[in-house]
TIZAFI-533113 format. One record per residue (C-alpha): x, y, z; residue in three letters. Coordinates in nm, 4 decimals, padded with zeros to 6 digits. Each point is the difference from the previous one (the first is absolute). Example, Ala and Ser with C-alpha at 12.3 -4.5 7.8 and 13.67 -1.06 7.14 Angstrom:
<sites>
<site X="01.2300" Y="-00.4500" Z="00.7800" res="ALA"/>
<site X="00.1370" Y="00.3440" Z="-00.0660" res="SER"/>
</sites>
This chain:
<sites>
<site X="-01.3065" Y="-02.0006" Z="-02.0569" res="UNK"/>
<site X="-00.2110" Y="-00.2859" Z="00.0714" res="UNK"/>
<site X="00.0680" Y="-00.0618" Z="00.3323" res="UNK"/>
<site X="00.0242" Y="00.3544" Z="00.1048" res="UNK"/>
<site X="-00.3548" Y="00.0276" Z="-00.0961" res="UNK"/>
<site X="-00.0695" Y="-00.2725" Z="00.1292" res="UNK"/>
<site X="00.1807" Y="00.1252" Z="00.3526" res="UNK"/>
<site X="-00.1876" Y="00.2973" Z="-00.0220" res="UNK"/>
<site X="-00.3992" Y="-00.1645" Z="00.0061" res="UNK"/>
<site X="00.0918" Y="-00.2141" Z="00.2592" res="UNK"/>
<site X="00.1119" Y="00.3211" Z="00.1989" res="UNK"/>
<site X="-00.3212" Y="00.0918" Z="-00.0010" res="UNK"/>
<site X="-00.1651" Y="-00.2906" Z="00.0499" res="UNK"/>
<site X="00.1171" Y="-00.0225" Z="00.3311" res="UNK"/>
<site X="-00.0781" Y="00.3168" Z="00.0838" res="UNK"/>
<site X="-00.3193" Y="-00.0660" Z="-00.0264" res="UNK"/>
<site X="00.0349" Y="-00.3234" Z="00.1606" res="UNK"/>
<site X="-00.1208" Y="-00.0389" Z="00.3473" res="UNK"/>
<site X="00.2920" Y="-00.0231" Z="00.2562" res="UNK"/>
<site X="00.1520" Y="-00.3250" Z="00.1277" res="UNK"/>
<site X="-00.2651" Y="-00.0784" Z="00.3350" res="UNK"/>
<site X="00.0948" Y="-00.2700" Z="00.2620" res="UNK"/>
<site X="00.1421" Y="-00.2334" Z="-00.0478" res="UNK"/>
<site X="00.3071" Y="00.1365" Z="-00.2260" res="UNK"/>
<site X="00.2389" Y="-00.2984" Z="-00.1543" res="UNK"/>
<site X="00.3541" Y="-00.0046" Z="00.0145" res="UNK"/>
<site X="00.2433" Y="-00.1445" Z="-00.2936" res="UNK"/>
<site X="00.0115" Y="-00.2906" Z="00.2523" res="UNK"/>
<site X="-00.3286" Y="-00.0961" Z="-00.0089" res="UNK"/>
<site X="-00.0407" Y="00.0790" Z="00.4012" res="UNK"/>
<site X="-00.3385" Y="00.2118" Z="00.0308" res="UNK"/>
<site X="00.0509" Y="00.2692" Z="00.2280" res="UNK"/>
<site X="-00.3587" Y="00.2417" Z="00.1349" res="UNK"/>
<site X="00.0349" Y="00.3715" Z="00.0269" res="UNK"/>
<site X="-00.2686" Y="00.1129" Z="00.2659" res="UNK"/>
<site X="00.1814" Y="00.3131" Z="-00.0197" res="UNK"/>
<site X="00.2936" Y="00.1272" Z="-00.1384" res="UNK"/>
<site X="00.2982" Y="-00.1193" Z="00.1444" res="UNK"/>
<site X="00.2604" Y="00.3331" Z="00.1831" res="UNK"/>
<site X="00.2895" Y="-00.1872" Z="00.1732" res="UNK"/>
<site X="00.2381" Y="-00.1404" Z="-00.3475" res="UNK"/>
<site X="00.3128" Y="-00.1531" Z="-00.0107" res="UNK"/>
<site X="00.0262" Y="00.0539" Z="-00.3685" res="UNK"/>
<site X="00.3408" Y="-00.2991" Z="-00.1653" res="UNK"/>
<site X="-00.0091" Y="00.0802" Z="-00.3579" res="UNK"/>
<site X="00.0832" Y="00.3495" Z="-00.0785" res="UNK"/>
<site X="-00.3287" Y="00.0170" Z="-00.2725" res="UNK"/>
<site X="-00.1989" Y="-00.0320" Z="00.3055" res="UNK"/>
<site X="00.1500" Y="00.3235" Z="00.1980" res="UNK"/>
<site X="00.0395" Y="00.1531" Z="-00.4057" res="UNK"/>
<site X="-00.3801" Y="-00.0657" Z="-00.0220" res="UNK"/>
<site X="-00.1264" Y="00.0817" Z="00.3232" res="UNK"/>
<site X="00.1388" Y="00.3471" Z="00.0103" res="UNK"/>
<site X="-00.1544" Y="00.0615" Z="-00.3264" res="UNK"/>
<site X="-00.3193" Y="-00.0145" Z="00.0923" res="UNK"/>
<site X="00.0336" Y="00.1340" Z="00.3427" res="UNK"/>
<site X="00.0603" Y="-00.2804" Z="00.2079" res="UNK"/>
<site X="00.3586" Y="00.0444" Z="00.0885" res="UNK"/>
<site X="-00.1215" Y="00.1218" Z="00.3719" res="UNK"/>
<site X="-00.1286" Y="-00.3429" Z="00.0084" res="UNK"/>
<site X="00.3617" Y="-00.1643" Z="-00.0374" res="UNK"/>
<site X="00.1465" Y="-00.0995" Z="00.3151" res="UNK"/>
<site X="00.2834" Y="-00.1586" Z="-00.1337" res="UNK"/>
<site X="00.2261" Y="-00.1250" Z="-00.2337" res="UNK"/>
<site X="00.2378" Y="-00.2494" Z="-00.2435" res="UNK"/>
<site X="00.3392" Y="-00.0273" Z="00.0361" res="UNK"/>
<site X="00.1547" Y="00.1681" Z="-00.3135" res="UNK"/>
<site X="-00.3717" Y="00.2802" Z="00.0016" res="UNK"/>
<site X="00.1589" Y="00.3553" Z="00.0678" res="UNK"/>
<site X="-00.3816" Y="00.1561" Z="-00.0592" res="UNK"/>
<site X="-00.0565" Y="00.0732" Z="00.3469" res="UNK"/>
<site X="00.3663" Y="00.0724" Z="00.1605" res="UNK"/>
<site X="-00.1433" Y="00.0433" Z="00.3621" res="UNK"/>
<site X="-00.1765" Y="-00.3527" Z="00.0110" res="UNK"/>
<site X="00.1235" Y="-00.3358" Z="00.0875" res="UNK"/>
<site X="00.1649" Y="-00.1922" Z="-00.2278" res="UNK"/>
<site X="-00.0622" Y="-00.3278" Z="00.0594" res="UNK"/>
<site X="-00.0147" Y="-00.3748" Z="-00.1882" res="UNK"/>
<site X="-00.1799" Y="-00.3078" Z="-00.0488" res="UNK"/>
<site X="00.2406" Y="-00.2065" Z="00.1241" res="UNK"/>
<site X="-00.0048" Y="00.1998" Z="00.3789" res="UNK"/>
<site X="-00.0685" Y="-00.1474" Z="00.3205" res="UNK"/>
<site X="-00.4494" Y="-00.0289" Z="00.0325" res="UNK"/>
<site X="00.0961" Y="00.2115" Z="00.2374" res="UNK"/>
<site X="00.1375" Y="00.2918" Z="-00.1384" res="UNK"/>
<site X="-00.2681" Y="00.0065" Z="-00.2961" res="UNK"/>
<site X="-00.3161" Y="-00.0051" Z="00.3238" res="UNK"/>
<site X="00.1556" Y="00.2766" Z="00.2341" res="UNK"/>
<site X="-00.0801" Y="00.2257" Z="-00.2703" res="UNK"/>
<site X="-00.3456" Y="-00.0862" Z="00.0418" res="UNK"/>
<site X="-00.0774" Y="-00.0490" Z="-00.3553" res="UNK"/>
<site X="-00.3477" Y="-00.0251" Z="-00.1596" res="UNK"/>
<site X="00.0343" Y="-00.1086" Z="-00.2948" res="UNK"/>
<site X="00.4271" Y="-00.1298" Z="-00.1764" res="UNK"/>
<site X="-00.0462" Y="00.0287" Z="-00.3432" res="UNK"/>
<site X="00.2698" Y="-00.1905" Z="-00.2427" res="UNK"/>
<site X="00.0189" Y="-00.1299" Z="-00.3028" res="UNK"/>
<site X="00.0179" Y="-00.4063" Z="-00.1134" res="UNK"/>
<site X="00.3896" Y="-00.0504" Z="00.0484" res="UNK"/>
<site X="-00.0312" Y="00.0804" Z="00.3614" res="UNK"/>
<site X="-00.3350" Y="-00.2023" Z="00.0535" res="UNK"/>
<site X="00.1710" Y="-00.3797" Z="-00.2123" res="UNK"/>
<site X="00.3320" Y="00.1326" Z="00.2408" res="UNK"/>
<site X="-00.1479" Y="00.0435" Z="00.3697" res="UNK"/>
<site X="-00.3627" Y="-00.1992" Z="-00.0036" res="UNK"/>
<site X="00.0310" Y="-00.1006" Z="00.3157" res="UNK"/>
<site X="00.0705" Y="00.3801" Z="00.1290" res="UNK"/>
<site X="-00.3241" Y="00.1283" Z="-00.2445" res="UNK"/>
<site X="-00.1786" Y="-00.2867" Z="00.2335" res="UNK"/>
<site X="00.1500" Y="00.0941" Z="00.3316" res="UNK"/>
<site X="-00.0789" Y="00.3890" Z="-00.0660" res="UNK"/>
<site X="-00.4043" Y="-00.1328" Z="-00.0990" res="UNK"/>
<site X="-00.0151" Y="-00.2088" Z="00.3431" res="UNK"/>
<site X="00.0748" Y="00.3632" Z="00.1822" res="UNK"/>
<site X="-00.2677" Y="00.1593" Z="-00.1472" res="UNK"/>
<site X="00.2036" Y="00.2577" Z="-00.3284" res="UNK"/>
<site X="-00.1560" Y="-00.1115" Z="-00.3649" res="UNK"/>
<site X="00.3251" Y="-00.0672" Z="-00.2438" res="UNK"/>
<site X="-00.1008" Y="00.1350" Z="-00.3531" res="UNK"/>
<site X="00.1516" Y="-00.1351" Z="-00.3040" res="UNK"/>
<site X="00.0557" Y="00.2399" Z="-00.3513" res="UNK"/>
<site X="00.2036" Y="00.0671" Z="-00.2670" res="UNK"/>
<site X="-00.1945" Y="00.0067" Z="-00.3488" res="UNK"/>
<site X="00.2707" Y="-00.2443" Z="-00.2695" res="UNK"/>
<site X="-00.1939" Y="00.3126" Z="-00.3297" res="UNK"/>
<site X="-00.0965" Y="00.3565" Z="00.0369" res="UNK"/>
<site X="-00.4430" Y="-00.1565" Z="-00.0916" res="UNK"/>
<site X="00.1418" Y="-00.1144" Z="00.3200" res="UNK"/>
<site X="00.0969" Y="00.2993" Z="00.2251" res="UNK"/>
<site X="-00.2975" Y="00.1915" Z="-00.0779" res="UNK"/>
<site X="-00.1739" Y="-00.3032" Z="00.2389" res="UNK"/>
<site X="00.2888" Y="00.0724" Z="00.2719" res="UNK"/>
<site X="-00.0261" Y="00.3364" Z="-00.0124" res="UNK"/>
<site X="-00.3775" Y="-00.1184" Z="00.0861" res="UNK"/>
<site X="00.1236" Y="-00.2305" Z="00.2492" res="UNK"/>
<site X="00.2167" Y="00.2104" Z="00.2019" res="UNK"/>
<site X="-00.2841" Y="00.3344" Z="00.0193" res="UNK"/>
<site X="-00.2273" Y="-00.3332" Z="00.1377" res="UNK"/>
<site X="00.2598" Y="-00.0552" Z="00.2776" res="UNK"/>
<site X="-00.0362" Y="00.3833" Z="00.0691" res="UNK"/>
<site X="-00.2976" Y="00.1280" Z="-00.0959" res="UNK"/>
<site X="00.1946" Y="00.2436" Z="-00.2623" res="UNK"/>
<site X="-00.2948" Y="-00.1700" Z="-00.3106" res="UNK"/>
<site X="00.0064" Y="00.2982" Z="-00.1104" res="UNK"/>
<site X="00.3114" Y="00.1211" Z="-00.0414" res="UNK"/>
<site X="00.0686" Y="-00.2995" Z="-00.1775" res="UNK"/>
<site X="-00.1898" Y="00.0994" Z="-00.2535" res="UNK"/>
<site X="00.1253" Y="00.3718" Z="-00.0358" res="UNK"/>
<site X="00.3796" Y="-00.2388" Z="-00.0076" res="UNK"/>
<site X="-00.1637" Y="-00.1886" Z="-00.3215" res="UNK"/>
<site X="-00.1124" Y="00.2867" Z="-00.1904" res="UNK"/>
<site X="00.3191" Y="00.1650" Z="00.0507" res="UNK"/>
<site X="00.2064" Y="-00.2865" Z="-00.1088" res="UNK"/>
<site X="-00.3270" Y="-00.0127" Z="-00.2812" res="UNK"/>
<site X="00.0962" Y="00.3257" Z="-00.1029" res="UNK"/>
<site X="00.3211" Y="00.0983" Z="-00.0489" res="UNK"/>
<site X="00.0331" Y="-00.3923" Z="-00.1807" res="UNK"/>
<site X="-00.1984" Y="00.1246" Z="-00.2776" res="UNK"/>
<site X="00.2628" Y="00.3044" Z="-00.0155" res="UNK"/>
<site X="00.2211" Y="-00.1978" Z="-00.0661" res="UNK"/>
<site X="-00.1560" Y="-00.2189" Z="-00.2040" res="UNK"/>
<site X="-00.1324" Y="00.3727" Z="-00.1910" res="UNK"/>
<site X="00.3982" Y="00.0050" Z="-00.0222" res="UNK"/>
<site X="00.1064" Y="-00.3202" Z="-00.1135" res="UNK"/>
<site X="-00.2921" Y="-00.0416" Z="-00.2747" res="UNK"/>
<site X="00.2265" Y="00.2810" Z="-00.1531" res="UNK"/>
<site X="00.2348" Y="-00.2397" Z="-00.1000" res="UNK"/>
<site X="00.0075" Y="-00.1755" Z="-00.3387" res="UNK"/>
<site X="-00.0230" Y="-00.3226" Z="00.0585" res="UNK"/>
<site X="00.3467" Y="-00.1418" Z="-00.2483" res="UNK"/>
<site X="00.2082" Y="00.2291" Z="00.2606" res="UNK"/>
<site X="-00.1196" Y="-00.1740" Z="00.3354" res="UNK"/>
<site X="00.3511" Y="-00.0475" Z="00.1975" res="UNK"/>
<site X="-00.0007" Y="-00.3808" Z="-00.0380" res="UNK"/>
<site X="00.1385" Y="-00.0267" Z="00.4143" res="UNK"/>
<site X="00.1659" Y="-00.3291" Z="00.1673" res="UNK"/>
<site X="-00.1237" Y="00.1029" Z="00.4085" res="UNK"/>
<site X="00.2152" Y="-00.2368" Z="00.1969" res="UNK"/>
<site X="-00.1000" Y="-00.0393" Z="00.3983" res="UNK"/>
<site X="00.3192" Y="-00.2010" Z="00.1407" res="UNK"/>
<site X="00.3597" Y="00.0062" Z="-00.1540" res="UNK"/>
<site X="00.1962" Y="-00.2203" Z="00.1423" res="UNK"/>
<site X="-00.2383" Y="-00.2499" Z="-00.0828" res="UNK"/>
<site X="-00.1129" Y="00.1520" Z="-00.3658" res="UNK"/>
<site X="-00.4541" Y="00.0392" Z="00.0570" res="UNK"/>
<site X="-00.2362" Y="00.1786" Z="-00.1146" res="UNK"/>
<site X="-00.3104" Y="00.0779" Z="00.0520" res="UNK"/>
<site X="-00.3256" Y="-00.1775" Z="-00.0261" res="UNK"/>
<site X="-00.2831" Y="00.0548" Z="-00.1993" res="UNK"/>
<site X="-00.2120" Y="00.1232" Z="00.1936" res="UNK"/>
<site X="00.1834" Y="00.1689" Z="00.2402" res="UNK"/>
<site X="-00.0237" Y="00.3955" Z="00.1193" res="UNK"/>
<site X="00.3314" Y="00.0229" Z="-00.1277" res="UNK"/>
<site X="-00.1020" Y="-00.0876" Z="-00.3725" res="UNK"/>
<site X="-00.3309" Y="00.1815" Z="00.0468" res="UNK"/>
<site X="00.2560" Y="00.3272" Z="00.0685" res="UNK"/>
<site X="00.2195" Y="-00.0910" Z="-00.3368" res="UNK"/>
<site X="-00.3115" Y="-00.0480" Z="-00.2115" res="UNK"/>
<site X="-00.1354" Y="00.3272" Z="00.1480" res="UNK"/>
<site X="00.2466" Y="00.2240" Z="-00.0659" res="UNK"/>
<site X="-00.0204" Y="-00.1320" Z="-00.3604" res="UNK"/>
<site X="00.3283" Y="-00.2958" Z="-00.0037" res="UNK"/>
<site X="-00.0261" Y="-00.2618" Z="-00.1576" res="UNK"/>
<site X="00.1238" Y="-00.3917" Z="00.2044" res="UNK"/>
<site X="00.2058" Y="-00.1702" Z="-00.1864" res="UNK"/>
<site X="00.0638" Y="-00.3135" Z="00.2707" res="UNK"/>
<site X="-00.4309" Y="-00.0941" Z="-00.0945" res="UNK"/>
<site X="00.1486" Y="-00.2995" Z="-00.0462" res="UNK"/>
<site X="00.1535" Y="-00.0813" Z="00.4332" res="UNK"/>
<site X="-00.1439" Y="-00.2042" Z="00.2066" res="UNK"/>
<site X="-00.1794" Y="00.1094" Z="00.2758" res="UNK"/>
<site X="00.1378" Y="-00.1395" Z="00.3323" res="UNK"/>
<site X="-00.2575" Y="-00.1802" Z="00.1679" res="UNK"/>
<site X="-00.2761" Y="00.3030" Z="00.0932" res="UNK"/>
<site X="00.2037" Y="00.2007" Z="00.0338" res="UNK"/>
<site X="00.0489" Y="00.3703" Z="-00.1748" res="UNK"/>
<site X="00.4479" Y="-00.1833" Z="-00.0594" res="UNK"/>
<site X="00.0262" Y="-00.1059" Z="-00.3706" res="UNK"/>
<site X="00.2911" Y="-00.2421" Z="-00.1291" res="UNK"/>
<site X="00.2226" Y="00.1082" Z="-00.2898" res="UNK"/>
<site X="00.3294" Y="-00.0601" Z="00.1060" res="UNK"/>
<site X="00.2845" Y="00.1311" Z="-00.2617" res="UNK"/>
<site X="-00.0163" Y="-00.1345" Z="-00.2661" res="UNK"/>
<site X="-00.2869" Y="00.0641" Z="-00.0496" res="UNK"/>
<site X="00.0698" Y="00.3377" Z="00.0485" res="UNK"/>
<site X="00.2954" Y="00.0467" Z="-00.3077" res="UNK"/>
<site X="-00.2521" Y="-00.2076" Z="-00.2076" res="UNK"/>
<site X="-00.1636" Y="00.3432" Z="-00.0827" res="UNK"/>
<site X="00.3090" Y="00.2197" Z="00.0851" res="UNK"/>
<site X="-00.1512" Y="00.1901" Z="-00.3331" res="UNK"/>
<site X="-00.2763" Y="00.0430" Z="00.0979" res="UNK"/>
<site X="-00.0083" Y="00.1514" Z="00.3536" res="UNK"/>
<site X="-00.0008" Y="00.4623" Z="-00.0433" res="UNK"/>
<site X="00.0014" Y="-00.0145" Z="00.3662" res="UNK"/>
<site X="00.1032" Y="-00.2312" Z="00.2083" res="UNK"/>
<site X="-00.1725" Y="00.1152" Z="00.3693" res="UNK"/>
<site X="00.0260" Y="-00.1367" Z="00.3624" res="UNK"/>
<site X="-00.1329" Y="00.0310" Z="00.3322" res="UNK"/>
<site X="00.2413" Y="00.1328" Z="00.2723" res="UNK"/>
<site X="-00.0415" Y="-00.0970" Z="00.3994" res="UNK"/>
<site X="-00.0061" Y="-00.2498" Z="00.2370" res="UNK"/>
<site X="-00.0856" Y="-00.2564" Z="-00.2159" res="UNK"/>
<site X="00.2328" Y="00.1165" Z="-00.3051" res="UNK"/>
<site X="00.2906" Y="00.1120" Z="00.1253" res="UNK"/>
<site X="00.1553" Y="00.1454" Z="-00.2881" res="UNK"/>
<site X="00.1267" Y="00.2959" Z="-00.1580" res="UNK"/>
<site X="00.0953" Y="00.0996" Z="-00.3668" res="UNK"/>
<site X="00.2803" Y="-00.1516" Z="-00.0561" res="UNK"/>
<site X="-00.0150" Y="-00.2956" Z="00.1339" res="UNK"/>
<site X="-00.2545" Y="-00.0644" Z="-00.2897" res="UNK"/>
<site X="00.2129" Y="00.1216" Z="-00.3031" res="UNK"/>
<site X="00.3336" Y="-00.1769" Z="00.1200" res="UNK"/>
<site X="-00.2015" Y="-00.2889" Z="00.0361" res="UNK"/>
<site X="00.1904" Y="-00.2475" Z="-00.1702" res="UNK"/>
<site X="-00.1485" Y="-00.0429" Z="-00.3470" res="UNK"/>
<site X="-00.2820" Y="00.3481" Z="00.0142" res="UNK"/>
<site X="00.2097" Y="00.1524" Z="-00.2012" res="UNK"/>
<site X="-00.1246" Y="-00.1059" Z="-00.2514" res="UNK"/>
<site X="-00.3517" Y="00.1327" Z="-00.0157" res="UNK"/>
<site X="-00.1320" Y="00.3168" Z="-00.1356" res="UNK"/>
<site X="-00.1285" Y="00.1535" Z="00.3044" res="UNK"/>
<site X="00.3800" Y="-00.0262" Z="00.1764" res="UNK"/>
<site X="00.1776" Y="00.1082" Z="-00.2992" res="UNK"/>
<site X="-00.2593" Y="00.2421" Z="-00.0778" res="UNK"/>
<site X="00.0312" Y="00.1520" Z="00.3741" res="UNK"/>
<site X="-00.3604" Y="-00.1089" Z="00.0748" res="UNK"/>
<site X="00.0453" Y="-00.1546" Z="00.3366" res="UNK"/>
<site X="-00.2705" Y="00.0915" Z="00.3015" res="UNK"/>
<site X="-00.0665" Y="-00.0594" Z="00.3188" res="UNK"/>
<site X="-00.2994" Y="00.0870" Z="00.1667" res="UNK"/>
<site X="-00.1364" Y="-00.0084" Z="00.4423" res="UNK"/>
<site X="-00.1596" Y="-00.3234" Z="-00.0143" res="UNK"/>
<site X="-00.2479" Y="00.1488" Z="00.2224" res="UNK"/>
<site X="-00.1064" Y="00.2478" Z="-00.2472" res="UNK"/>
<site X="-00.0130" Y="-00.3260" Z="-00.2146" res="UNK"/>
<site X="-00.1181" Y="-00.2874" Z="00.2128" res="UNK"/>
<site X="-00.1496" Y="00.1232" Z="00.2893" res="UNK"/>
<site X="-00.4516" Y="00.0001" Z="00.0392" res="UNK"/>
<site X="00.0258" Y="00.3759" Z="00.0781" res="UNK"/>
<site X="-00.0879" Y="00.2846" Z="-00.2049" res="UNK"/>
<site X="00.3787" Y="00.0874" Z="-00.0253" res="UNK"/>
<site X="-00.1106" Y="-00.2124" Z="-00.3352" res="UNK"/>
<site X="-00.0557" Y="00.2622" Z="-00.1351" res="UNK"/>
<site X="00.3129" Y="00.1955" Z="00.0160" res="UNK"/>
<site X="00.1754" Y="-00.3202" Z="-00.1496" res="UNK"/>
<site X="-00.2458" Y="00.0085" Z="-00.2710" res="UNK"/>
<site X="00.1276" Y="00.3290" Z="-00.1180" res="UNK"/>
<site X="00.3675" Y="-00.0443" Z="00.1249" res="UNK"/>
<site X="00.0675" Y="-00.3083" Z="-00.2807" res="UNK"/>
<site X="-00.2101" Y="00.2471" Z="-00.2420" res="UNK"/>
<site X="00.2295" Y="00.3105" Z="-00.0179" res="UNK"/>
<site X="00.3161" Y="-00.2919" Z="00.0236" res="UNK"/>
<site X="-00.1772" Y="-00.1718" Z="-00.3395" res="UNK"/>
<site X="-00.0953" Y="00.3125" Z="-00.1413" res="UNK"/>
<site X="00.2204" Y="00.3233" Z="00.0904" res="UNK"/>
<site X="-00.1014" Y="00.1848" Z="-00.2657" res="UNK"/>
<site X="-00.4004" Y="00.0192" Z="00.0924" res="UNK"/>
<site X="00.0585" Y="00.0086" Z="00.2560" res="UNK"/>
<site X="00.0840" Y="00.3973" Z="-00.0407" res="UNK"/>
<site X="-00.2408" Y="00.0767" Z="-00.1959" res="UNK"/>
</sites>
């Protein structure tokens, strides 16, 4: 539980630290001067949209990404659309993440040339998530609301930590946490998903997995999974666009019948939005996984 305690101390530091001041440095190294809050924002990552809404800046969003269904009344667009369609919306800020700026550098350049700020943000860990929230707050003038989000997250995490501490170390469940079934991948050690698992009292049996570049994903492979078949108390998988899997697919995977969790009916799915996106929903993910791992303790 030392990690959770350290994070709570970080919350306190963030709450007493000064808010972001202009200029703001994004995940791609671009600098944006924030003279005043942006009020016409195109949000092209669902986590951006969710966080802006949570901090009271939802009314400042004028369009969202094609797969983002949070604000159905708004236009849904793609960063690859014709530039004129984006400009016709008269945005003053387009919020993206690095994968989009790397795929469409010319769009970033042309928007900037037309006086539209482009900010690319994506935290890779829970520690980075709080600074990310502060960056969104600085862009929208919602600094006080972001600090409240950080406080609420810290309070929620402290309560879950208290419950986990009641589980004896020798009773902690050993878990394989799947990120992509078709490629037999798990999550990297420092990823948000692993933070969620460990905060819920789970022990990662794939702690020797090799991180894929600088992503949240890690290589493992079926041979490594099966080598630890008798150690896996619970087989957990994220489910969503990134991993469209089912319990049946996992159970019927050739060779998986020797896995302890499969034999004992301990195969579970969790919504990827609750374990991989940098939003308040991470708390829901932790609570959900805790309930799956220790169902008797949730009834106390």
